[in-house]
N, C-alpha and C positions, 0 to 999 in steps of 0.2 A: 727391167731385166727379166728374161725368162729363164728361171732356174733349171739347170740340168742335173746337178748333183750337189751333195753337201757332205761335209766331213766334220764330226765332232773332234775337237782338238784336245786330247787327253794325255798323250805321252809322245815320246820321241818317234815311235813307230807311226803315229799319225802325221808327224812332220814329213816323214819319207813318203807317206801316202799322198799328202797334200802336193808335194813336188811332182810325184808321178802323175796325179790326176791333172795338175796344171799343165804339164808337158803334153799329156795325151790330148787335152782339149785344144791346145795351141796347134798341135800337129794336125788333128782332123779338121781344124778351121782353116788350114792352108797357110799358116805363118811359116816364115823361113826358119831354118834350124837355129840361127842366132837369136831370132825373136822368140822362138819357142823356149830356148834356154833362159833368156832374160826374164820372160813372163813367169816361168816356173820357179826360177831362183828368187824373184821378187816376192812371189806368193809365200815361198817357204821361209824367207827372212822375216816377213811380217808375222808369220805363225810361230816363229822360233821362241819368242819371249812368252807367248801365251801358253805353250805346252808345259812351261815350268810350274804353272798353277792349274792342275787338271780340272776337268769337269766344268769348264767355264766358257771356253772359246768355241766358235763355230765358223767354218769356212763354207761359203756358197759360191759355186761356179756356174756361169751362164752366159747368155748372149743377149744383146738388144737388137731388135729388128724393126725396120721401118719400111713400109711399102714392099714387103716380101724380100728385102735385101738385108744381109747381116751388116750391122753398123760397127759393133766392136765386141770384144770379149770382156767379161767382167769377172772379178774375184772380190768378194766382200767378206771381210773378216770382222766378226763382232766379239766383244769381250767387255768385262766390267770396267768402269771408269778408273777404278783404283789401280788397274794393272799398268805397268810401264810397257813401252813398246819401242825399244831402240832400233829394232829391225826395220821399221818404216823409214828411218833415215837412210839406210843403205839401199832400200827398195826404190827410193826416189832417183837414185843414180841409174837404175835399170829401167824404170817406167816413168815416162813423162807425165802421164795422167794419174795422179794419186791424190785422193781426197780423204779428209778426216772429219767425221761429224758425230755429234752427240745425239743419240736417239733414246729417250727415256733415261734409264740408268745404265745404258750401254754406250760404248764407243764403237763406231763402225769405220773401218778403213777400206776404201774402195780403190781397186786397181783396174784400169781400163787400157785396152790395146786396140787400136784401129785395125780392122780387117781389110785385106786387099780386095780389090774389085773381084767379084765372083758372081756366078749365076745366082738366081733367086734361091733363098733358103726357104724351102717349103716345110710344111708340117711333117711330111714324110722324112725329109732330111734330118729334121730336129729329132724325130723319133729314133732314127738310126744312131745319131750322136748319143742320145740318152742310153741306148742299149750298149754302145761301145764303152761308155763311162761307168755304167752301173752293173752290167752283166758280162763284162769281159772276164775270161778265166783268171782267177787269182794267181799271183806269183808266189806269195808266201802264205803260210798258215794264218798269220795274224791278219793279213788282208782279207782272207776268207771269213775269219771270225768277225772282223769288222763289218764286212758286207752283210753277213747273216744277222748281226746285231742291228744293223741299220734297217734291214727288212723287217725284223721283229718290232722295232720301234715304230716304223711306219704302219705296220699291221695293228699294233696296239693303239696308235693314234686313230686309225680308222675305226677300230672297234669302239673306242670311247665316243667318237663322234656318232657312230651308229647307235650306240646305247642311249646317248643323249637325245638323238633324234627320235628313237623309239619311245623313250620315256615322255618326251614332249608331246608326241603324237597321241599316245595312250591316255595321258592326263587330260588332253583337250577333248576327248570323246565322251559323250554321256553314256558310257557303258562301263561295267565292271570287267576289266581285262586283267587276267592273271595267269601265272604258270604254276604247274604242279609237278612234284616229283613222283616217282613210282609208288610211293606210300600214300599219296593223296595229300601231302603237305604243300601249302602255298609257299612258293619260293620267291615270287614277285607279284605285287599287286599295284595297280595304278591308283592314283589319288582318289578317283571316284569310288573305288571299292573301299579304300581305307576310311573315307568319310562316311560311307554307308554303314559299315559294320561298327564304326565308332570306337575302334580300339586297335592296338597293335596286332599285326598278323600272327605274332607268336601266340596270342590268346586264342585266336581262331583255330590255329593248329592244335593247341593244347586241348581245346574243347571238342576237337574233331567235328567242327561246324555245328555242334549242338547249341551254341549260343546264337545261331543265326537261323538255321532251318527249323521249322516247326517240329515239335517232338514226335508227333504221329507220322511225320514224313521222313524222319532221319534214317530209319533202318532201310526203307526202300531206296533212299538216295544212295546209300553206301553199297547196296546190292547192285544197283545200276552201274555204279562206278567200277565195282569189281568185275562185272560182266564186260564192260568196255575195255578194261585193262587186259582181261584174258583173251578177248577176241581181237584186240588191236584195231577196232573199227571206231570211227567217229561216233560220238554219242550226243543225242539231243534230249533235252528234258525241260520240264516246267515245274518250278518250285515256288513256294511262298517263303520269302526271306524277311527277317525282322529288320526294320529301319530303326536304328538306335535313336535317331533324332525325334521321330514321331511315336515310337513304340508300337507301330502298326505293321502287320505282315502284308507284304505286297508280292503280287505274282511277278515272276521273272522267267523268261525263256533263256535257256543256256545251251551251249555247245562245247564239247571237249574233243580236241583233235590231238591224237598221239604224234609225238616227234620221235623218229627212229634214226639209228645210226646206219652206217653203210652195210651192216650185217642184218638189218631189219629188226633189230632189238629196240624196244621202246625205252627211251631214256628220260622223257619228260612229256608233259602235256601242255598245250596252249588252250586256254579256255576264255569264254566271255559269258556275261549275264546281262540281258537287256530287260528293262522295266516294261512289262506288258500289263500292269495292273489296270490302267484305264481301258485297255482293249478288253480285258476280262470282264470288267464291269459293264461295258457296252454289250458284250456277248450275253452276259447274264440277264441284262435288262431286256434285250431282244427276245431271249428265251422266255423270260417271265411274261413279256407282253404277248408272245405267241400263245403261251399256255393260257394266259388270261383271256385272250381273244377267243381261243377255242372253248374255254369254259363259258365265256359270255355267249358265244354262238349256241352252245348246247343249252344254256339256261333260257335263251330266247326261244329256242326250239321247244323246250319243255313248257315255257309259258304260253306259247302259241297253241300247243296241244291242249294245255289245261284250259285256256280260254275257250277253245273250240269245244272241249268237253263240257265246260260249264254252260256255254250257250246252248248246246244240244240238250243238256240236262234241264236248263231253264225252260227251253221250248217244250220239252216233254212234260215238265211239271205244269206248265201253263195249259197245254192242250189237254193233258189228262184231267187236270182240275176243272177246266172249262167243260169238258165232255161229261164229267161226272155230275155236273149240276142238273142236267136234264133228267136223268133217271132219279136223282135225289128229289127233285121237285115233284115227280110223279109219286114217289114213295110218301113224301110228306102230304101231298094232296089226298091220296087215297086213304092214308092212315087217319087224317083229319076228318075225311068224309065218313069213314066207318065209325069213327069215334062219335061224331055228331048224330048219325042216323041209327046205329045199331049197338051203341055201347050198353044200353039197358038190357038188350037181349043176350049179351055175352055173359058167360059165367065169370066168376071172380078171377080165375086163372087166365082166361082170355083177355079180360080187361087189363090185367097186369102185363101180358105180352104186348098188347097194343100200346100201352103206355111206354114200355121199353123201346118199341119201335119209334115212337115220337121223340123220345129223349135221344136215342142213337142218331136219328135223322138230324136233330138240331146240332148235336155234337159234330156230325159229319159235315154239316153245312159250315160250321165255324172253322173246321179243319181245312176244308177246301178254300174258304176265304183267306185263311192265313197262308196257305201254300201259294195261292195266286199272288198275294201281296209280296211274299218272299221272292218269287220268281221274277217279278217285275222290277225288283231293285237290282239293276245290273249296269247302269251307265252313270258316269260322273260328269256327263255333259249337261248343259242347261243351268249352270250355276248363276245365281242372281243375288242381289242384296235382299236379305230377309230380316224383318223386324221380329225378333224372338218374343217380344211382349205380345204381339198378335198371335203368335203360335201358341203361347201358354194359354191365352184366353180361349182360343178355339178348342184346345185340349180339355179345358175345364168345362166348356159348354157341351162338348160331346159326351162327357162323363157326368152331366148334370143330374140325371136321374139317380145314378149310383151314389153320388155325393149327398143328395137329399135323403135317400133311403138310409144311409149309414150315419148321417149327421156329421159328415167329415168337414174339417176346417182346412182350407188351402191357403197357404201364405206364399207369396213370391216377391222377390225384389225386382227392381227395374233391370231389364236385360238389354244388351247392346244389339246392334245390327251386325250381321255377319254374312259372308257369302255362302250360299247353300242352295239346295233344291227344296222348294216350298213343300211339296207333297210328302217328301221323305222326312223332313224335319218335323212336320206335323204328326206323321205316323210315329216317329221316335218319342215325342213328348206324350202323345196319347198312350202309347204302350207302357211307358214308365209310370205315368200317373195311374193308369188302370191297374198296373201291377201293385202299386202302393195301396190302392183301394181294396184290392182283392185279398191280400194276405194280412188281414187285421184280426184283432182280438174282439170277439162279439161283445165283450163286457166293457170295452174302452172305445170312446169316440176317436176316430182317426184324425191325426194332425199331420199334414204333409207340408214341408217347407221346400221351396224351390229357390235356390240362390245362385247367382252368377258373378264371376270375377274375371277380369281380363288382366293377364300378366304377359307383357311383351306382345307376341303375335298369337297367343293362345287364349281361348276362353274356356273356363272351367265352370260347368253347371252341376250342382249337387241336388239330388232328389232324396230328401230325408223323410222317414216316417217313423211312427211309433208302433209299427206292426209286430208280427210274431217273430220276425228275423229268421236267420238261418245259420247253419254251421259253416264256417269258412273252409272246411275241408272239401266242400262241394263246389267251391268257386270255379274250378275248371269245367264242371258240367253245366253250369248255369246258362252259359251263352251258346250252348250247342243245341241243335235241332232235336225236338221230341224228347228233351230231358225234363223230368219233373221231380221235385223234392217232396211233393205231397200227393196223396191219392185224389182221384177225380170226385169221389163221393164227398170229399170235404172241401176241396177248392177246384172250381172249374178251370178249364184251359186245355190247350192243345200241346203245350211245350214248345211252341214256335215263337212266341212273343219276344223273348229276350234274344233269340237268334236273329230276328228281324232287326232289333235294336243294334246288335253288333254289326250286322251287314251295312246298315245305314251309316253308322259312325265310321266304319272302315272306308266306305265309299266317299266320305267327306274328309279322308286322311286324318282321322282322329283316333281316340282310344276310349274304351269304356271299361269300368271296373266297379267293384262294390266292396263295402266293409259291413260286417254285421256279426251278431251273435244271437243265439236263440233267446227270445223273449225281450230283446232290447232294441228292436227295430232295425232298419236297414238304411244305408246311404248308397245310392248309385251315383257314380262320378263319371261325367262325360267331359272329355277334353276335345275341343274342335278348333281348327285354325280360323282366325278372324277373316283372313284373305286366302283364297284358294289359288293354286298355281296348276294350270292344266298343261301337260306336255303334249 
């Protein structure tokens, strides 16, 4: 059956309305006057007993259609099973087709009347019938009230269905969807928002969002809200909100849209918040990567500039030192020649000056040699496997004369093989051994111990002596170029030796340090990788 109208059976006035609507439907359907009266009377008789117990019965009027042609008129009266209905016995005398059925806890009485042959009943005709039955001018005030009440009930039903549909929709979306009043209080929140804030919406309103928005952002958030309310324009924002489940603040993008009445006055706001925390982290990561890349590029640029500067400096040092040797050789040659041929003819003061020239030439020669050595230590290419025992023996052999002159005792343990540059490691060991032999107490025979130990991938070699030692306060200066802790008249040297040692160790990706105290000897500690990795 296609329903056209319905009437709630509550009192005697509804009984009159049921008769009238039944008569009206039969009339517009084309039944004869006698059949119109029979159908309407039968309907009212069935309804008569029901109106005695109000708020229970319901009458529905409609037609059944098959292949665009009306088949019959229908009247279905439903009521609770406990109700009596003697009127149906009388209605059977008026209507041949009457059925009684139990549906759930209700009883349904159906009355059907065949319609005469007629043109096809289209949707347009049915719409017209619907208007005639439901929108025809009311005859009595009660009928008008009944109609208005019916319209209100239908509207309320539609609103309930709409609210349910809206709630179902908003709860299914991974967004915080909510509504606000003009004071900024939440009046509705979907399930997603309630789960996120982890408590009743009343608590959120009481705290004025202070339990969700970061404290340092709260004042700015309410300022933006007030601006949006005053201007009446949609507002977009990004805020960090507390997730009560994790205890972490997450970035959310939000929008607030004002809802106005017909006069343009704001009555409420619709709003949503979407989680953009992952997006923010990606953006921050990209920003950090960009800044890191820029810093890396700048660092590489500075390194290239520094390398170029170092290469130019090394080339200058090499050329300058190399070119200085020729005039130095001439100075040494002529000073030696004058000393051998004319020394006895020179006054005492002249002999002293000539001797100073010879000493200065020797010192200059040693300085040029050390500068040349330092300038040539610039490449970490050419690593090979080196037996450090051979290196130690060569260093001892090169310092043999000094060792014999000072009566020094050299002790060393068996050292491993490591990857390195032969000539540089030999220079390192010679310099450290020479340094230990130089700074000794004339009253004590020097004792120098060379010990090596491998731990993991690193070799530690210690050069310990019983010399004069030094103050740890000068540790930072010791490995710098041209730095001396003693005067030249007492201990010879150019102040480059330990600088060469540091450069060699750095070239081998290692470290060098020392521990000492005045009068208690010194220990120089060298740490070198056993295996080298060249990029």
